[in-house]
C-alpha positions in Angstrom: -1.2 92.2 -100.8 0.5 95.5 -98.3 4.3 96.3 -99.1 6.8 97.4 -96.3 10.0 99.2 -95.9 12.4 97.8 -94.3 15.2 100.2 -93.8 18.2 101.4 -92.3 19.6 97.9 -91.6 22.4 97.0 -91.2 24.8 95.3 -94.3 25.7 92.4 -92.4 22.1 91.2 -91.7 21.2 92.6 -95.8 24.2 89.5 -96.8 23.1 87.0 -94.5 19.5 87.6 -95.7 21.2 87.4 -99.4 22.9 84.4 -98.8 19.9 82.6 -97.5 17.9 83.6 -100.3 20.6 82.0 -102.5 20.3 78.5 -100.7 17.3 78.1 -100.9 16.1 79.2 -104.4 14.4 82.4 -103.4 14.2 86.5 -104.3 16.2 88.0 -101.1 12.3 89.3 -100.4 11.2 85.8 -100.2 13.5 84.6 -97.3 12.6 88.1 -95.8 8.7 86.4 -96.0 9.1 82.6 -95.4 11.9 83.9 -91.7 9.7 86.5 -90.6 6.5 83.0 -91.5 8.8 81.1 -89.6 9.2 83.7 -86.5 6.1 85.0 -85.8 3.4 81.8 -87.0 5.6 78.6 -87.4 6.3 78.5 -83.6 2.7 78.2 -82.4 1.1 74.7 -81.6 -1.7 74.1 -80.5 -1.7 73.1 -76.9 -4.9 70.4 -77.7 -3.3 69.2 -80.9 -0.1 68.6 -79.1 -1.5 66.4 -75.7 -3.5 63.9 -78.5 -1.3 63.6 -80.9 1.4 63.0 -76.8 -1.3 60.6 -75.6 -1.2 58.8 -79.3 1.8 57.9 -78.7 2.0 57.5 -75.3 -1.1 54.9 -75.8 1.1 52.5 -77.9 4.4 52.8 -76.0 4.6 49.2 -73.8 4.3 50.5 -69.1 7.2 50.3 -67.6 6.8 50.1 -64.0 10.4 50.7 -62.4 11.1 50.7 -59.2 13.7 53.6 -57.6 16.0 51.0 -56.7 15.8 49.3 -60.1 16.3 52.9 -61.3 19.3 54.3 -58.7 20.7 50.5 -60.0 20.6 51.9 -64.3 21.5 55.3 -63.6 24.6 53.9 -61.3 25.6 51.1 -63.5 29.4 51.6 -64.9 29.8 54.0 -62.3 33.2 53.8 -59.7 
């Protein structure tokens, strides 16, 4: 395991990290690691997996075909 020392960050940021750690039942170090993992690792989405999930959802949904006239009427319904 690697070691990281963080220097020169504000007291306000330190306090927020401390509060977040307490809320999640973690140490400050554990909370810092969790935040870094979420930011650096957690947001990556594999496009192929995402598209496969979308295709599965789309296959389960009933097909609804509306004309432009029907869409406009629905959009304007209840408007003065």
